[in-house]
C-alpha positions in Angstrom: 19.7 23.0 15.7 18.4 24.6 12.5 14.9 23.6 11.4 14.5 21.4 8.3 11.8 20.4 5.9 12.2 17.4 3.6 10.0 15.1 1.5 10.3 11.3 1.8 9.2 9.0 -1.0 10.1 5.5 -2.2 9.0 2.8 -4.6 8.2 5.2 -7.5 8.4 2.2 -10.0 8.6 4.6 -12.9 7.1 3.2 -16.1 5.4 0.4 -14.3 2.3 -1.2 -15.9 -0.9 -1.6 -14.0 -1.3 -5.3 -13.2 -4.5 -7.0 -14.3 -5.8 -4.0 -16.3 -6.5 -4.1 -20.0 -8.3 -1.2 -21.8 -7.8 -1.9 -25.5 -11.2 -0.4 -26.3 -10.6 2.7 -24.2 -7.2 4.2 -25.4 -7.7 7.3 -23.2 -7.8 5.0 -20.1 -4.7 3.0 -21.3 -2.8 6.2 -21.9 -3.6 7.6 -18.5 -2.6 4.4 -16.7 0.7 4.4 -18.7 1.4 7.9 -17.6 0.3 7.5 -13.9 3.7 6.8 -12.3 5.3 9.8 -14.1 2.4 12.1 -13.2 2.9 11.1 -9.5 6.6 11.8 -9.6 5.9 15.3 -11.1 3.4 15.9 -8.3 6.1 14.9 -5.7 8.5 17.4 -7.3 5.7 20.1 -7.2 5.1 19.2 -3.6 8.7 19.8 -2.7 8.6 23.2 -4.3 5.4 24.2 -2.6 6.6 23.1 0.8 10.0 24.8 0.3 11.7 21.6 1.1 15.4 21.5 1.8 15.8 18.1 0.1 14.0 15.1 -1.4 14.7 11.5 -0.1 14.0 8.6 -2.5 14.4 5.3 -0.7 14.8 2.8 -3.5 12.9 1.2 -6.5 13.0 4.4 -8.5 12.4 2.2 -11.6 10.3 -0.9 -12.0 13.1 -3.1 -13.5 16.8 -3.6 -13.4 16.9 -2.8 -17.2 15.2 0.5 -16.8 13.9 2.4 -19.8 15.8 5.4 -21.1 12.5 7.3 -21.0 12.1 6.6 -17.3 15.6 7.6 -16.6 15.3 10.9 -18.4 12.0 11.8 -16.7 13.6 11.1 -13.3 16.6 13.3 -14.2 14.3 16.1 -15.5 12.3 16.1 -12.2 15.5 16.3 -10.1 16.8 19.1 -12.4 13.6 21.0 -11.7 14.2 20.7 -8.0 17.8 21.9 -8.5 16.5 25.1 -10.1 14.7 25.8 -6.8 17.8 24.9 -4.7 16.3 21.6 -3.5 18.7 18.7 -3.1 17.9 15.0 -3.7 19.3 11.9 -2.1 18.6 8.6 -3.9 19.3 4.9 -3.2 18.4 1.9 -5.3 16.6 -1.2 -4.2 15.8 -4.7 -5.4 13.8 -3.6 -8.5 16.6 -1.3 -9.8 19.9 -2.5 -8.4 23.1 -0.9 -9.4 24.0 -4.0 -11.5 21.1 -3.3 -13.9 21.5 -1.5 -17.2 21.5 2.3 -17.0 22.4 5.1 -19.4 25.2 7.4 -18.6 23.4 10.4 -17.2 24.9 13.5 -15.8 22.9 14.4 -12.6 22.6 17.9 -11.3 25.2 18.8 -8.7 22.4 18.9 -6.1 21.8 15.1 -6.5 23.5 12.3 -4.6 23.0 8.7 -5.8 24.5 6.4 -3.2 26.6 3.4 -4.1 26.7 -0.1 -2.7 28.7 0.8 0.4 27.3 2.8 3.3 28.3 6.5 2.8 27.4 9.7 4.7 26.9 13.0 2.8 26.4 16.3 4.5 23.6 18.7 3.6 24.7 22.3 4.1 22.8 25.5 4.3 24.6 28.9 4.3 27.9 27.0 4.8 26.7 25.1 7.9 26.1 21.4 7.9 22.5 21.0 9.3 21.9 17.4 8.3 23.8 14.2 7.4 22.3 11.7 5.1 23.6 8.1 5.3 22.6 5.7 2.6 23.4 2.6 0.6 22.1 1.1 -2.7 21.7 -2.6 -3.6 24.5 -3.9 -5.8 22.3 -6.9 -6.8 18.6 -7.4 -6.6 18.8 -10.3 -4.1 20.2 -8.4 -1.1 20.2 -10.7 1.9 22.4 -8.7 4.3 21.1 -6.8 7.3 22.2 -3.4 5.9 20.7 -1.5 8.9 23.5 -2.7 11.2 26.0 -1.0 9.0 24.6 2.4 10.0 25.5 1.9 13.6 28.6 3.6 14.9 29.6 2.3 18.3 32.3 3.4 20.8 34.8 0.9 22.0 32.8 -0.1 25.0 29.7 -0.7 22.9 27.9 2.5 23.9 26.0 4.3 21.1 27.5 7.5 19.7 24.0 8.7 18.8 23.6 12.3 20.1 20.8 13.7 22.1 17.7 14.9 20.1 17.9 18.5 19.1 21.6 18.6 18.3 23.1 19.3 14.9 23.6 17.8 12.5 20.3 16.0 12.1 21.0 12.4 10.9 19.0 10.7 8.3 19.2 7.0 7.3 18.1 6.2 3.7 17.5 2.5 3.2 15.4 0.0 1.2 14.7 -2.8 3.5 12.3 -5.2 5.1 11.6 -4.5 8.8 10.3 -7.5 10.6 9.0 -10.7 9.2 5.3 -9.9 8.6 5.3 -7.2 6.0 4.0 -9.2 3.1 7.0 -8.3 1.1 10.2 -10.3 0.2 12.9 -10.2 2.8 15.4 -8.1 1.1 17.9 -6.4 3.4 16.0 -7.9 6.4 16.3 -6.2 9.8 14.4 -5.8 13.0 13.0 -2.5 14.4 15.6 -2.7 17.2 18.4 -2.5 14.6 17.0 0.8 13.5 16.3 2.2 16.9 19.8 1.4 18.1 21.5 3.0 15.1 23.1 6.5 15.0 20.1 7.9 13.1 17.4 10.5 13.9 15.1 9.8 11.0 14.9 6.5 9.0 13.7 7.1 5.5 12.7 3.6 4.4 11.5 2.0 1.2 10.3 -1.5 0.0 7.0 -2.0 1.9 4.1 -0.5 -0.1 2.0 0.5 2.9 2.7 3.8 4.6 3.2 4.1 8.3 5.3 5.4 11.2 7.0 2.4 12.9 8.6 4.4 15.7 9.0 7.9 16.9 12.3 7.8 18.8 14.0 7.8 16.4 11.4 8.4 13.7 11.1 5.3 11.4 8.8 5.7 8.4 7.7 3.8 5.4 5.9 6.1 2.9 4.5 3.2 0.8 4.4 3.5 -2.9 3.0 6.8 -4.2 0.9 5.1 -6.9 -1.0 1.9 -6.5 -0.5 -0.5 -9.4 -2.9 -3.4 -8.6 -6.0 -4.4 -6.6 -3.6 -5.3 -3.8 -2.7 -1.6 -3.4 -6.0 0.1 -2.7 -6.7 3.4 -1.0 -4.7 6.7 -0.8 -1.0 6.5 -1.8 1.6 9.2 -1.3 4.7 10.4 0.5 5.6 12.2 3.7 6.4 15.9 4.2 8.7 15.9 7.3 9.4 19.0 9.4 12.1 19.1 12.0 11.9 22.1 14.4 14.8 23.9 16.0 14.5 21.6 19.1 14.9 18.5 16.9 11.2 17.4 17.1 10.1 15.5 14.0 6.6 15.8 12.5 5.9 13.6 9.5 2.7 14.3 7.6 1.4 11.9 5.0 0.4 13.6 1.7 -1.6 11.6 -1.0 -0.2 12.2 -4.5 -1.6 9.2 -6.4 -3.0 10.0 -9.9 -5.2 6.9 -10.1 -6.7 5.2 -7.1 -7.5 1.5 -6.7 -10.6 0.5 -4.7 -13.0 -2.4 -4.1 -16.7 -1.6 -4.2 -18.9 -4.0 -2.3 -22.6 -4.2 -3.3 -25.0 -6.2 -1.1 -27.9 -7.9 -2.9 -29.8 -9.0 0.2 -32.7 -6.5 0.0 -32.9 -6.0 -3.8 -35.8 -7.4 -5.8 -34.6 -7.1 -9.3 -31.8 -6.3 -11.7 -33.1 -2.7 -12.1 -32.6 -2.1 -8.4 -29.1 -3.7 -8.6 -28.2 -1.4 -11.5 -29.3 1.7 -9.6 -27.3 0.6 -6.5 -24.2 -0.2 -8.5 -23.9 3.2 -10.1 -24.6 4.9 -6.8 -21.7 3.0 -5.3 -19.5 3.8 -8.2 -20.3 7.5 -7.9 -19.4 7.3 -4.2 -16.1 5.7 -5.1 -15.3 8.6 -7.4 -16.3 11.2 -4.8 -14.0 9.5 -2.2 -11.1 9.7 -4.7 -11.2 13.5 -4.6 -10.7 14.3 -8.2 -8.6 11.2 -9.1 -9.3 8.6 -11.7 -10.4 5.3 -10.2 -9.8 1.6 -11.1 -12.2 -0.5 -9.1 -13.2 -4.1 -8.6 -16.9 -4.7 -8.1 -17.9 -7.4 -5.6 -21.5 -8.5 -5.2 -22.1 -9.9 -1.8 -24.9 -11.2 0.4 -27.8 -13.6 -0.1 -30.9 -13.1 -2.2 -32.9 -14.1 -5.3 -30.5 -12.2 -7.6 -27.6 -14.5 -6.9 -28.7 -17.1 -9.4 -29.2 -14.4 -12.1 -25.8 -13.0 -11.5 -24.2 -16.4 -12.1 -25.6 -16.7 -15.6 -22.8 -17.2 -18.1 -23.0 -13.7 -19.6 -24.0 -11.7 -16.6 -20.6 -10.6 -15.4 -19.5 -9.6 -18.9 -22.7 -7.6 -19.4 -22.2 -5.8 -16.1 -18.5 -5.0 -16.9 -19.5 -3.6 -20.3 -22.3 -1.5 -19.0 -20.1 0.0 -16.2 -17.3 0.8 -18.5 -19.6 2.4 -21.1 -21.1 4.7 -18.5 -18.0 5.5 -16.4 -14.9 5.3 -18.5 -15.7 8.6 -20.4 -16.2 10.6 -17.3 -13.5 13.1 -16.2 -12.0 11.8 -14.0 -12.8 8.3 -15.3 -13.7 5.2 -13.4 -12.6 1.8 -14.9 -14.1 -1.4 -13.7 -11.2 -3.9 -13.7 -13.2 -7.0 -12.7 -16.5 -8.2 -11.2 -16.6 -10.8 -8.5 -19.7 -12.8 -7.6 -19.5 -13.5 -3.9 -23.2 -13.9 -3.1 -25.5 -16.9 -2.7 -29.1 -17.9 -3.2 -31.7 -17.1 -0.6 -32.8 -19.9 1.6 -36.1 -20.7 3.3 -34.6 -21.0 6.8 -37.9 -22.1 8.5 -38.4 -25.0 6.0 -34.7 -26.0 6.1 -34.6 -26.1 9.9 -37.3 -28.8 9.8 -35.5 -31.0 7.4 -34.3 -34.4 8.7 -31.1 -34.4 6.7 -27.6 -33.0 7.3 -28.6 -29.5 6.1 -31.3 -29.3 8.8 -28.9 -30.6 11.4 -26.3 -27.9 10.6 -28.8 -25.1 10.7 -30.3 -26.3 14.0 -26.9 -26.5 15.6 -26.1 -22.9 14.4 -29.5 -21.8 15.8 -28.5 -23.2 19.2 -25.3 -21.1 19.1 -27.1 -18.1 17.8 -29.5 -18.2 20.8 -26.5 -17.8 23.1 -25.1 -21.2 24.0 -21.5 -20.7 22.9 -19.9 -22.7 25.8 -19.2 -25.9 23.6 -17.0 -23.7 21.4 -14.8 -22.3 24.2 -12.3 -25.2 24.3 -11.5 -25.7 20.6 -11.4 -21.9 19.9 -9.1 -21.3 22.9 -6.6 -23.8 21.4 -6.8 -21.9 18.1 -6.4 -18.3 19.5 -3.5 -19.4 21.8 -1.6 -21.2 19.1 1.7 -19.4 18.5 1.4 -19.6 14.8 -2.1 -18.1 14.6 -2.6 -15.8 17.5 -0.6 -13.0 15.8 -3.1 -13.0 13.0 -6.3 -13.7 15.0 -8.1 -11.7 17.7 -10.8 -13.3 19.8 -14.2 -12.1 18.6 -16.9 -10.8 20.9 -20.0 -13.0 21.3 -22.0 -11.0 18.8 -19.3 -11.2 16.1 -18.8 -15.0 16.8 -22.6 -15.6 16.5 -22.6 -13.8 13.1 -19.6 -15.9 11.9 -21.4 -19.1 13.0 -24.5 -18.1 11.1 -22.5 -17.3 7.9 -20.7 -20.6 8.3 -23.9 -22.6 8.6 -25.4 -21.0 5.5 -22.2 -21.7 3.6 -22.4 -25.3 4.7 -26.0 -25.5 3.6 -25.0 -24.1 0.2 -22.2 -26.6 -0.3 -24.4 -29.5 0.8 -27.1 -28.4 -1.7 -24.5 -28.1 -4.4 -24.8 -24.3 -4.8 -21.7 -22.4 -5.8 
């Protein structure tokens, strides 16, 4: 079969605000955040051109709301028109954020663009008069799509045998769908399906959307979530992007993740355990922020600072004005950089130091808790085996928990004992 190259993206959420971020006193930050989703889409268009893609797949949630802005619609049209100038086609479906029932302007799309309706349809992609791929897709009519749409992609013979051809035969079949695969994605169950529904369908590559984490769920056929290309809250940290997918003339599929985010979200943890003053903490804080900018590889950064550990600084950090002062200082020093770093929030997750030797000798409940933890820390974990076994074998919990090794368990016991001591003493 002829080789193919295409780009797979989803969940553009054009014109979406950044959640939990206010930058009234830094208009350049506000403006950059407002433009971020559009900059990312422009980068995806440029990526298609650089990679000489045959087509772009957009698997739903192009816009952030059903009543999409005219500005967002025109920017999307302009990007697809630029692709058309380079002979690159685009195939688009709509999802729960931008269902077909939402308001939309009447826009004339380039002839190279296919926007799928609310019934499953197959459209050929031709090169030099030959059909080298078929794209099957469906858009949501309403936001609350509860049907298993994946099953509509399966074409079965009368005896129930699949009509899916052997790999490496033309045309290459693509399924374009906004859906929730499985029950543990952390996203609403729109168009819910199981991985088996996708594997059994007449599809070679599933271009999915809806889940905002990237990943390859299967390789035969290839099932891919690209995630959203621009994180919009602290729940969406780390690199965000799309997939460049190459199919060779033997039908082998190679998806490659390509980061395209304009602004990267991250959490910066700063331990206070070995610090002896606010000056040392200030130095460590800005060193960690510099590292966050370096890891972002030229992107702007929105970060959450989280102070952790145990030490004498914990009490000072809990002063009424401490958090506000830290936020102001970080923003003053980092928001004017290019690229900028904006501290979205500071969390205090640290505790006062404790004189463990004195506390162990106490005759009260605090001493009893610490002495029990010391017994476990010295290696006698046998009394925990039975209750922990019940927890790790429980059907509801075992999918989320893995049994820790002895060293990890001892560390957790120690942390739990110190937390108990803090709570018994009335410390936050």
